MDAnalysis code that builds the backbone (N, CA, C; Angstrom):
import MDAnalysis as mda
import numpy as np

u = mda.Universe.empty(624, n_residues=208, atom_resindex=np.repeat(np.arange(208), 3), trajectory=True)
u.add_TopologyAttr("name", ["N", "CA", "C"] * 208)
u.add_TopologyAttr("resid", np.arange(1, 209))
u.add_TopologyAttr("resname", ["MET", "LYS", "THR", "ARG", "CYS", "SER", "SER", "ARG", "ALA", "ALA", "SER", "SER", "THR", "LEU", "GLN", "ARG", "VAL", "ARG", "LEU", "SER", "ALA", "PRO", "THR", "PRO", "LYS", "ALA", "SER", "VAL", "PRO", "ALA", "VAL", "VAL", "PRO", "ALA", "PRO", "SER", "LYS", "VAL", "SER", "LYS", "PRO", "SER", "LYS", "SER", "ASP", "THR", "ILE", "ALA", "ALA", "LYS", "GLU", "LEU", "ALA", "GLY", "GLY", "ILE", "ALA", "LEU", "ALA", "ARG", "LEU", "VAL", "ALA", "GLY", "SER", "GLY", "THR", "ASP", "ALA", "GLY", "ARG", "PRO", "ALA", "LEU", "ASP", "PHE", "VAL", "LEU", "PRO", "GLU", "LEU", "SER", "GLY", "ARG", "ASP", "VAL", "SER", "LEU", "GLY", "ALA", "MET", "ARG", "GLY", "LYS", "VAL", "VAL", "LEU", "VAL", "ASN", "PHE", "TRP", "ALA", "PRO", "TRP", "CYS", "PRO", "SER", "CYS", "ARG", "SER", "GLU", "MET", "PRO", "SER", "LEU", "GLU", "LYS", "LEU", "TYR", "ARG", "ASP", "LEU", "ARG", "SER", "TYR", "PRO", "ASP", "PHE", "ALA", "LEU", "LEU", "THR", "VAL", "SER", "ILE", "ASP", "GLN", "ARG", "GLY", "LYS", "ALA", "PRO", "VAL", "ALA", "LYS", "PHE", "MET", "ALA", "THR", "SER", "GLY", "TYR", "ASP", "PHE", "PRO", "VAL", "LEU", "LEU", "ASP", "THR", "SER", "ASP", "ALA", "ILE", "SER", "ALA", "ALA", "TYR", "GLY", "VAL", "SER", "GLY", "ILE", "PRO", "SER", "THR", "PHE", "VAL", "ILE", "GLY", "ARG", "HIS", "GLY", "ARG", "ILE", "ILE", "TRP", "ASN", "CYS", "ALA", "GLY", "ALA", "LEU", "ASP", "TRP", "SER", "ASN", "PRO", "THR", "ILE", "ARG", "GLU", "ALA", "LEU", "ARG", "LYS", "LEU", "LEU"])
u.atoms.positions = np.array([
    [157.222, 29.208, 149.056],
    [158.511, 28.831, 149.616],
    [158.581, 27.318, 149.735],
    [159.692, 26.729, 149.325],
    [159.822, 25.294, 149.340],
    [160.196, 24.789, 150.726],
    [159.960, 23.493, 150.927],
    [160.381, 22.860, 152.157],
    [161.893, 22.917, 152.253],
    [162.429, 23.343, 153.421],
    [163.869, 23.484, 153.592],
    [164.316, 22.601, 154.747],
    [165.229, 21.673, 154.458],
    [165.776, 20.800, 155.483],
    [167.260, 21.070, 155.630],
    [167.734, 21.165, 156.874],
    [169.133, 21.478, 157.129],
    [169.964, 20.216, 157.208],
    [171.148, 20.250, 156.632],
    [172.051, 19.117, 156.686],
    [173.473, 19.599, 156.570],
    [174.429, 18.741, 156.913],
    [175.841, 19.097, 156.814],
    [176.321, 18.997, 155.379],
    [175.877, 17.997, 154.618],
    [176.328, 17.823, 153.240],
    [175.181, 17.315, 152.401],
    [175.131, 17.775, 151.150],
    [174.069, 17.348, 150.244],
    [174.406, 15.984, 149.680],
    [173.359, 15.206, 149.355],
    [173.557, 13.913, 148.720],
    [172.305, 13.569, 147.962],
    [172.408, 12.545, 147.115],
    [171.243, 12.153, 146.320],
    [170.119, 11.658, 147.199],
    [170.446, 11.020, 148.336],
    [169.392, 10.530, 149.226],
    [168.627, 11.673, 149.853],
    [169.306, 12.748, 150.168],
    [168.633, 13.905, 150.747],
    [167.731, 14.537, 149.713],
    [168.187, 14.548, 148.460],
    [167.373, 15.125, 147.400],
    [166.074, 14.358, 147.246],
    [166.148, 13.022, 147.412],
    [164.937, 12.217, 147.281],
    [163.941, 12.550, 148.372],
    [164.415, 12.832, 149.571],
    [163.507, 13.202, 150.660],
    [162.830, 14.515, 150.352],
    [163.577, 15.491, 149.807],
    [162.980, 16.778, 149.457],
    [161.888, 16.586, 148.406],
    [162.190, 15.710, 147.399],
    [161.216, 15.502, 146.340],
    [159.983, 14.782, 146.842],
    [160.134, 14.021, 147.936],
    [158.996, 13.261, 148.447],
    [158.072, 14.096, 149.305],
    [158.511, 15.295, 149.690],
    [157.656, 16.170, 150.492],
    [156.447, 16.577, 149.671],
    [155.251, 16.674, 150.288],
    [154.048, 17.031, 149.535],
    [154.169, 18.407, 148.917],
    [153.703, 18.541, 147.692],
    [153.732, 19.828, 147.015],
    [152.451, 20.574, 147.321],
    [152.529, 21.677, 148.078],
    [151.313, 22.404, 148.454],
    [150.625, 22.998, 147.237],
    [149.325, 23.199, 147.352],
    [148.596, 23.870, 146.298],
    [149.072, 25.303, 146.185],
    [148.788, 25.909, 145.058],
    [149.287, 27.258, 144.805],
    [148.866, 28.237, 145.887],
    [147.706, 28.026, 146.458],
    [147.193, 28.959, 147.453],
    [147.694, 28.659, 148.865],
    [148.448, 27.559, 149.016],
    [148.928, 27.167, 150.334],
    [150.449, 27.161, 150.334],
    [151.105, 28.138, 150.970],
    [152.563, 28.173, 151.002],
    [153.108, 27.011, 151.806],
    [154.305, 26.528, 151.438],
    [154.905, 25.405, 152.154],
    [155.244, 25.782, 153.580],
    [155.636, 27.032, 153.783],
    [155.965, 27.512, 155.119],
    [155.191, 28.787, 155.373],
    [154.457, 28.836, 156.463],
    [153.682, 30.019, 156.808],
    [154.481, 30.861, 157.792],
    [154.686, 32.151, 157.511],
    [155.467, 32.992, 158.424],
    [154.871, 32.997, 159.821],
    [155.738, 32.948, 160.819],
    [155.289, 33.042, 162.203],
    [154.745, 34.443, 162.441],
    [153.858, 34.620, 163.427],
    [153.198, 35.910, 163.620],
    [154.099, 37.020, 164.119],
    [155.293, 36.702, 164.594],
    [156.194, 37.741, 165.074],
    [157.601, 37.452, 164.592],
    [158.425, 38.495, 164.525],
    [159.796, 38.325, 164.072],
    [160.594, 37.578, 165.137],
    [161.375, 36.597, 164.672],
    [162.212, 35.840, 165.591],
    [163.604, 35.734, 165.004],
    [164.584, 35.507, 165.851],
    [165.955, 35.393, 165.386],
    [166.184, 34.041, 164.737],
    [166.988, 34.029, 163.673],
    [167.305, 32.793, 162.983],
    [168.562, 32.183, 163.599],
    [168.711, 30.845, 163.487],
    [169.910, 30.226, 164.030],
    [171.144, 30.698, 163.285],
    [172.285, 30.719, 163.959],
    [173.518, 31.148, 163.326],
    [173.944, 30.154, 162.264],
    [174.876, 30.591, 161.406],
    [175.360, 29.719, 160.341],
    [175.993, 28.467, 160.919],
    [176.733, 28.632, 162.010],
    [177.381, 27.474, 162.626],
    [176.364, 26.488, 163.179],
    [175.239, 27.006, 163.712],
    [174.186, 26.118, 164.214],
    [173.568, 25.325, 163.073],
    [173.328, 26.011, 161.950],
    [172.714, 25.346, 160.809],
    [173.624, 24.258, 160.268],
    [174.913, 24.563, 160.170],
    [175.865, 23.580, 159.671],
    [175.936, 22.384, 160.609],
    [175.791, 22.654, 161.911],
    [175.910, 21.576, 162.898],
    [174.723, 20.626, 162.862],
    [173.557, 21.125, 162.419],
    [172.364, 20.270, 162.377],
    [172.563, 19.139, 161.370],
    [172.127, 17.941, 161.720],
    [172.317, 16.778, 160.854],
    [171.020, 16.404, 160.146],
    [171.159, 15.941, 158.932],
    [170.002, 15.515, 158.162],
    [169.578, 14.129, 158.602],
    [168.273, 13.989, 158.847],
    [167.723, 12.674, 159.147],
    [167.126, 12.149, 157.853],
    [167.852, 11.287, 157.155],
    [167.418, 10.808, 155.854],
    [168.020, 9.442, 155.616],
    [167.859, 8.936, 154.383],
    [168.396, 7.627, 154.052],
    [169.860, 7.679, 153.686],
    [170.375, 6.538, 153.218],
    [171.724, 6.482, 152.684],
    [172.818, 6.777, 153.685],
    [173.867, 7.462, 153.221],
    [175.070, 7.720, 154.016],
    [174.753, 8.544, 155.250],
    [173.953, 9.613, 155.106],
    [173.657, 10.480, 156.249],
    [172.974, 9.693, 157.356],
    [171.986, 8.883, 156.993],
    [171.274, 8.085, 157.991],
    [172.196, 7.056, 158.619],
    [173.024, 6.403, 157.808],
    [173.933, 5.384, 158.328],
    [174.843, 5.968, 159.396],
    [175.323, 7.194, 159.176],
    [176.195, 7.836, 160.158],
    [175.448, 8.118, 161.457],
    [174.185, 8.554, 161.337],
    [173.400, 8.852, 162.536],
    [173.115, 7.587, 163.327],
    [172.706, 6.537, 162.615],
    [172.371, 5.287, 163.280],
    [173.597, 4.701, 163.965],
    [174.765, 4.859, 163.335],
    [176.001, 4.335, 163.909],
    [176.460, 5.153, 165.108],
    [175.880, 6.344, 165.274],
    [176.223, 7.172, 166.415],
    [177.283, 8.205, 166.127],
    [177.814, 8.234, 164.901],
    [178.904, 9.155, 164.597],
    [178.435, 10.589, 164.478],
    [177.135, 10.787, 164.230],
    [176.670, 12.152, 164.047],
    [175.764, 12.651, 165.153],
    [175.483, 11.810, 166.148],
    [174.513, 12.169, 167.179],
    [174.910, 13.421, 167.948],
    [176.187, 13.594, 168.222],
    [176.634, 14.720, 169.038],
    [177.152, 15.883, 168.209],
    [176.946, 15.836, 166.896],
    [177.499, 16.876, 166.030],
    [176.650, 18.141, 166.026],
    [175.351, 18.035, 166.380],
    [174.461, 19.192, 166.337],
    [174.526, 20.035, 167.601],
    [173.870, 21.173, 167.535],
    [173.839, 22.044, 168.709],
    [172.895, 21.475, 169.765],
    [173.141, 21.758, 171.018],
    [172.251, 21.264, 172.074],
    [170.846, 21.841, 171.904],
    [169.858, 21.004, 172.124],
    [168.470, 21.466, 172.059],
    [168.131, 22.203, 173.347],
    [167.596, 23.399, 173.213],
    [167.224, 24.188, 174.383],
    [166.144, 23.469, 175.180],
    [166.385, 23.301, 176.462],
    [165.377, 22.679, 177.315],
    [164.217, 23.652, 177.513],
    [163.030, 23.111, 177.669],
    [161.871, 23.962, 177.929],
    [160.834, 23.189, 178.721],
    [159.981, 23.930, 179.384],
    [158.826, 23.372, 180.089],
    [157.609, 24.149, 179.618],
    [156.648, 23.447, 179.034],
    [155.437, 24.087, 178.515],
    [154.205, 23.317, 178.979],
    [153.073, 24.003, 179.121],
    [151.846, 23.309, 179.522],
    [151.228, 22.546, 178.355],
    [150.728, 21.372, 178.666],
    [149.981, 20.587, 177.698],
    [148.537, 21.081, 177.703],
    [147.747, 20.645, 176.739],
    [146.338, 21.040, 176.705],
    [145.622, 20.664, 177.997],
    [146.044, 19.556, 178.595],
    [145.421, 19.101, 179.840],
    [145.805, 19.970, 181.030],
    [146.818, 20.827, 180.848],
    [147.292, 21.661, 181.936],
    [148.561, 21.147, 182.583],
    [148.919, 19.903, 182.285],
    [150.136, 19.309, 182.853],
    [151.373, 19.905, 182.190],
    [152.376, 20.243, 182.996],
    [153.627, 20.762, 182.454],
    [154.471, 19.619, 181.892],
    [155.042, 19.845, 180.718],
    [155.881, 18.847, 180.056],
    [157.277, 19.426, 179.875],
    [158.284, 18.667, 180.280],
    [159.676, 19.103, 180.189],
    [160.409, 18.320, 179.114],
    [161.056, 19.028, 178.201],
    [161.866, 18.351, 177.190],
    [163.053, 17.660, 177.850],
    [163.651, 18.310, 178.841],
    [164.808, 17.738, 179.515],
    [164.525, 16.401, 180.164],
    [163.281, 16.196, 180.589],
    [162.908, 14.938, 181.230],
    [162.886, 13.784, 180.237],
    [162.958, 14.097, 178.946],
    [162.915, 13.064, 177.915],
    [164.296, 12.692, 177.401],
    [165.339, 13.151, 178.095],
    [166.701, 12.791, 177.709],
    [166.824, 11.271, 177.657],
    [167.461, 10.752, 176.619],
    [167.551, 9.315, 176.419],
    [166.578, 8.813, 175.372],
    [165.658, 9.689, 174.954],
    [164.701, 9.348, 173.903],
    [164.997, 10.149, 172.638],
    [164.508, 9.645, 171.521],
    [164.492, 10.418, 170.284],
    [163.189, 11.204, 170.298],
    [163.290, 12.523, 170.240],
    [162.111, 13.381, 170.371],
    [161.898, 14.179, 169.088],
    [160.708, 14.086, 168.541],
    [160.328, 14.873, 167.373],
    [159.481, 16.044, 167.862],
    [159.973, 17.264, 167.649],
    [159.271, 18.475, 168.074],
    [158.779, 19.214, 166.836],
    [157.476, 19.424, 166.761],
    [156.862, 20.058, 165.595],
    [156.143, 21.337, 166.019],
    [156.609, 22.485, 165.496],
    [155.962, 23.772, 165.777],
    [154.875, 24.022, 164.733],
    [153.682, 24.437, 165.185],
    [152.554, 24.603, 164.278],
    [151.534, 25.549, 164.896],
    [150.434, 25.755, 164.188],
    [149.287, 26.512, 164.704],
    [148.051, 26.080, 163.921],
    [146.883, 26.067, 164.552],
    [145.669, 25.619, 163.860],
    [145.255, 26.511, 162.701],
    [145.711, 27.776, 162.672],
    [145.348, 28.674, 161.576],
    [146.266, 28.506, 160.361],
    [147.253, 27.636, 160.461],
    [148.256, 27.444, 159.402],
    [147.832, 26.348, 158.425],
    [147.540, 26.681, 157.150],
    [147.106, 25.677, 156.173],
    [148.136, 24.575, 155.946],
    [149.412, 24.943, 155.869],
    [150.456, 23.947, 155.640],
    [150.581, 22.990, 156.816],
    [150.391, 23.523, 158.013],
    [150.418, 22.669, 159.205],
    [149.289, 21.646, 159.146],
    [148.112, 22.124, 158.802],
    [146.955, 21.220, 158.737],
    [147.144, 20.153, 157.664],
    [147.870, 20.486, 156.588],
    [148.045, 19.528, 155.498],
    [148.887, 18.325, 155.914],
    [149.803, 18.499, 156.879],
    [150.645, 17.381, 157.291],
    [150.112, 16.663, 158.529],
    [149.049, 17.194, 159.131],
    [148.538, 16.614, 160.364],
    [148.061, 15.162, 160.239],
    [147.355, 14.775, 159.168],
    [146.921, 13.377, 159.085],
    [148.086, 12.391, 159.123],
    [149.152, 12.675, 158.377],
    [150.294, 11.757, 158.374],
    [151.082, 11.853, 159.675],
    [151.092, 13.030, 160.315],
    [151.767, 13.173, 161.606],
    [151.019, 12.397, 162.686],
    [149.693, 12.433, 162.634],
    [148.881, 11.666, 163.578],
    [149.128, 10.171, 163.410],
    [149.214, 9.719, 162.158],
    [149.464, 8.297, 161.910],
    [150.854, 7.898, 162.400],
    [151.833, 8.787, 162.193],
    [153.177, 8.516, 162.699],
    [153.146, 8.352, 164.215],
    [152.418, 9.237, 164.879],
    [152.312, 9.171, 166.341],
    [151.680, 7.854, 166.786],
    [150.611, 7.455, 166.135],
    [149.925, 6.223, 166.525],
    [150.792, 4.996, 166.271],
    [151.587, 5.040, 165.202],
    [152.433, 3.897, 164.861],
    [153.658, 3.772, 165.767],
    [154.165, 4.904, 166.270],
    [155.420, 4.869, 167.027],
    [155.271, 5.131, 168.526],
    [154.073, 5.452, 168.989],
    [153.941, 5.809, 170.407],
    [154.191, 4.634, 171.344],
    [154.143, 3.408, 170.826],
    [154.430, 2.246, 171.672],
    [155.927, 2.045, 171.884],
    [156.742, 2.756, 171.110],
    [158.192, 2.655, 171.277],
    [158.600, 3.459, 172.517],
    [159.222, 2.833, 173.504],
    [159.582, 3.554, 174.738],
    [160.642, 4.630, 174.535],
    [161.405, 4.539, 173.446],
    [162.488, 5.496, 173.213],
    [162.108, 6.592, 172.228],
    [160.809, 6.763, 171.970],
    [160.356, 7.792, 171.032],
    [159.310, 8.680, 171.690],
    [159.375, 9.965, 171.386],
    [158.353, 10.897, 171.874],
    [158.064, 11.928, 170.791],
    [156.807, 12.267, 170.631],
    [156.379, 13.308, 169.700],
    [155.761, 14.442, 170.504],
    [156.282, 15.641, 170.315],
    [155.734, 16.827, 170.965],
    [155.398, 17.847, 169.890],
    [154.132, 18.216, 169.786],
    [153.785, 19.313, 168.894],
    [153.599, 20.557, 169.762],
    [154.056, 21.682, 169.245],
    [154.026, 22.931, 170.008],
    [153.228, 23.970, 169.235],
    [152.059, 24.326, 169.742],
    [151.239, 25.346, 169.097],
    [151.750, 26.730, 169.474],
    [151.932, 27.586, 168.459],
    [152.357, 28.964, 168.729],
    [151.182, 29.930, 168.569],
    [149.975, 29.393, 168.586],
    [148.784, 30.231, 168.468],
    [148.691, 31.160, 169.678],
    [148.785, 32.444, 169.438],
    [148.778, 33.418, 170.528],
    [147.393, 33.621, 171.137],
    [146.370, 33.033, 170.533],
    [145.016, 33.163, 171.070],
    [144.801, 32.283, 172.295],
    [145.749, 31.380, 172.549],
    [145.650, 30.563, 173.743],
    [145.142, 29.153, 173.500],
    [144.604, 28.558, 174.545],
    [144.235, 27.149, 174.543],
    [142.968, 26.840, 173.751],
    [141.955, 27.695, 173.839],
    [140.627, 27.380, 173.303],
    [140.626, 26.985, 171.828],
    [141.210, 27.778, 170.913],
    [141.161, 27.403, 169.501],
    [141.946, 26.132, 169.194],
    [143.002, 25.880, 169.965],
    [143.797, 24.666, 169.761],
    [143.001, 23.444, 170.201],
    [142.374, 23.540, 171.369],
    [141.567, 22.436, 171.884],
    [140.397, 22.137, 170.952],
    [139.781, 23.179, 170.415],
    [138.668, 22.994, 169.488],
    [139.129, 22.297, 168.220],
    [140.272, 22.714, 167.693],
    [140.807, 22.097, 166.479],
    [141.102, 20.618, 166.709],
    [141.721, 20.289, 167.825],
    [142.068, 18.900, 168.108],
    [140.822, 18.042, 168.277],
    [139.819, 18.579, 168.963],
    [138.586, 17.826, 169.185],
    [137.839, 17.606, 167.878],
    [137.782, 18.639, 167.048],
    [137.079, 18.540, 165.766],
    [137.780, 17.578, 164.821],
    [139.113, 17.599, 164.839],
    [139.895, 16.779, 163.911],
    [140.060, 15.346, 164.384],
    [139.908, 15.118, 165.682],
    [140.056, 13.769, 166.213],
    [141.495, 13.320, 166.369],
    [142.422, 14.277, 166.494],
    [143.830, 13.933, 166.650],
    [144.157, 13.676, 168.122],
    [145.119, 12.765, 168.350],
    [145.489, 12.385, 169.715],
    [146.904, 12.791, 170.105],
    [147.702, 13.266, 169.160],
    [149.097, 13.559, 169.491],
    [149.182, 14.682, 170.529],
    [150.225, 14.668, 171.350],
    [150.365, 15.670, 172.415],
    [150.547, 17.075, 171.846],
    [149.922, 18.051, 172.492],
    [150.051, 19.452, 172.078],
    [150.478, 20.287, 173.278],
    [151.582, 21.014, 173.117],
    [152.038, 21.959, 174.127],
    [151.720, 23.367, 173.649],
    [151.593, 24.300, 174.575],
    [151.185, 25.664, 174.240],
    [152.325, 26.652, 174.471],
    [152.753, 27.291, 173.385],
    [153.794, 28.326, 173.444],
    [153.160, 29.641, 172.993],
    [152.241, 30.149, 173.789],
    [151.455, 31.316, 173.379],
    [152.266, 32.600, 173.310],
    [153.419, 32.632, 173.951],
    [154.259, 33.833, 173.907],
    [155.300, 33.763, 172.798],
    [155.377, 32.621, 172.114],
    [156.377, 32.386, 171.060],
    [157.805, 32.380, 171.592],
    [157.972, 32.289, 172.890],
    [159.318, 32.340, 173.469],
    [160.165, 31.142, 173.045],
    [159.571, 29.954, 173.039],
    [160.334, 28.757, 172.700],
    [160.594, 28.687, 171.203],
    [159.581, 28.998, 170.393],
    [159.787, 28.971, 168.941],
    [160.859, 29.978, 168.536],
    [160.882, 31.134, 169.197],
    [161.909, 32.137, 168.905],
    [163.286, 31.629, 169.291],
    [163.372, 30.966, 170.435],
    [164.655, 30.439, 170.896],
    [165.191, 29.371, 169.953],
    [164.289, 28.656, 169.288],
    [164.697, 27.631, 168.330],
    [164.910, 28.204, 166.929],
    [164.723, 29.512, 166.777],
    [164.944, 30.138, 165.482],
    [163.864, 29.856, 164.460],
    [162.655, 29.593, 164.926],
    [161.545, 29.294, 164.017],
    [161.025, 30.594, 163.411],
    [161.129, 30.724, 162.096],
    [160.632, 31.912, 161.409],
    [159.419, 31.602, 160.551],
    [159.055, 30.332, 160.438],
    [157.880, 29.922, 159.679],
    [157.435, 28.553, 160.138],
    [156.169, 28.257, 159.957],
    [155.629, 26.970, 160.379],
    [154.921, 26.289, 159.210],
    [154.875, 24.936, 159.248],
    [155.409, 24.067, 160.295],
    [156.937, 23.981, 160.252],
    [157.526, 23.806, 161.403],
    [158.963, 23.568, 161.528],
    [159.162, 22.394, 162.473],
    [160.037, 21.474, 162.071],
    [160.229, 20.246, 162.830],
    [161.693, 20.063, 163.216],
    [161.909, 19.597, 164.431],
    [163.247, 19.288, 164.930],
    [163.243, 17.861, 165.462],
    [164.266, 17.092, 165.109],
    [164.453, 15.773, 165.703],
    [165.646, 15.867, 166.644],
    [165.417, 15.525, 167.893],
    [166.429, 15.641, 168.942],
    [166.872, 14.245, 169.353],
    [168.177, 14.039, 169.345],
    [168.728, 12.727, 169.657],
    [168.715, 12.407, 171.137],
    [169.150, 11.215, 171.451],
    [169.110, 10.725, 172.832],
    [169.963, 11.556, 173.783],
    [170.979, 12.223, 173.245],
    [171.882, 13.013, 174.084],
    [171.469, 14.479, 174.157],
    [170.264, 14.786, 173.673],
    [169.759, 16.146, 173.805],
    [170.283, 17.118, 172.773],
    [170.769, 16.615, 171.638],
    [171.259, 17.486, 170.576],
    [170.382, 17.362, 169.336],
    [170.232, 18.470, 168.625],
    [169.436, 18.475, 167.400],
    [170.207, 17.729, 166.321],
    [169.583, 16.711, 165.745],
    [170.249, 15.955, 164.694],
    [169.631, 16.204, 163.325],
    [168.504, 16.879, 163.292],
    [167.855, 17.173, 162.003],
    [166.773, 18.203, 162.217],
    [166.611, 19.104, 161.266],
    [165.484, 20.036, 161.335],
    [165.024, 20.394, 159.937],
    [163.754, 20.742, 159.836],
    [163.159, 21.005, 158.528],
    [162.047, 22.032, 158.667],
    [162.016, 22.994, 157.745],
    [160.949, 23.996, 157.704],
    [160.053, 23.686, 156.519],
    [158.794, 23.421, 156.780],
    [157.857, 23.108, 155.714],
    [157.097, 21.828, 156.001],
    [155.966, 21.667, 155.330],
    [155.130, 20.488, 155.527],
    [155.774, 19.262, 154.897],
    [155.670, 18.129, 155.574],
    [156.214, 16.868, 155.088],
    [155.136, 15.794, 155.099],
    [155.356, 14.768, 154.288],
    [154.489, 13.601, 154.313],
    [155.137, 12.589, 155.251],
    [154.618, 12.490, 156.459],
    [155.225, 11.631, 157.470],
    [154.963, 10.154, 157.220],
    [154.214, 9.838, 156.181],
    [154.041, 8.441, 155.797],
    [155.092, 8.020, 154.780],
    [155.963, 8.949, 154.386],
    [157.032, 8.648, 153.439],
    [157.903, 7.517, 153.982],
    [158.117, 6.443, 153.211],
    [158.875, 5.289, 153.708],
    [160.293, 5.625, 154.154],
    [160.960, 6.547, 153.458],
    [162.332, 6.902, 153.823],
    [162.380, 7.549, 155.196],
    [161.446, 8.468, 155.443],
    [161.398, 9.133, 156.744],
    [161.038, 8.135, 157.839],
    [160.057, 7.277, 157.564],
    [159.637, 6.285, 158.562],
    [160.806, 5.362, 158.933],
    [161.506, 4.868, 157.913],
    [162.610, 3.953, 158.158],
    [163.736, 4.647, 158.915],
    [163.974, 5.920, 158.576],
    [165.016, 6.686, 159.263],
    [164.705, 6.810, 160.751],
    [163.467, 7.118, 161.077],
    [163.077, 7.257, 162.479],
    [163.177, 5.929, 163.217],
    [162.700, 4.874, 162.583],
    [162.730, 3.562, 163.241],
    [164.162, 3.122, 163.541],
    [165.084, 3.438, 162.630],
    [166.473, 3.019, 162.833],
    [167.152, 3.805, 163.945],
    [166.576, 4.932, 164.306],
    [167.132, 5.706, 165.415],
    [166.624, 5.213, 166.764],
    [165.597, 4.364, 166.753],
    [164.976, 3.916, 168.001],
    [165.630, 2.639, 168.526],
])
């Protein structure tokens, strides 16, 4: 299954972002099915989601014309690996990148190095936050072991019941949502991405 990014209108710039996504090996699907059936977002929700990319689509987002066009992002409170509860609603006013994943997912692991680098490069920005959400139903232990072994520092929240991923309509992982300062989804994508891609990096920086 190919990487799928939602947008209001197709353009050549969006096509370039799709082509820049890493091509998984034959044995590694781009999107790994979630362990349980979840509801998909409605057609109107999908249409409302905005593409975070270069060119015209990005220009509209940066100018603020598209920030409120998407559906509101569902607020949630989930425990971090440290045990501290983290609230999405408390981050209103920031651009928040939410990435659903699991340590058993090959496609998720393939994008982790570039996601970690993105986190390290942008964590000093006060208006940016990265939240990764593990849907591993086995709980904290395998996630903590994976993070320690891999040496990653990005924040990890635990959604062991899949309640939040289901509410967001996640049917496969990795799945990523970018939430604007006003708490609305402005872009979402199902599938592994290369977060070192210059177009994606520039798009995120221009939103900050």
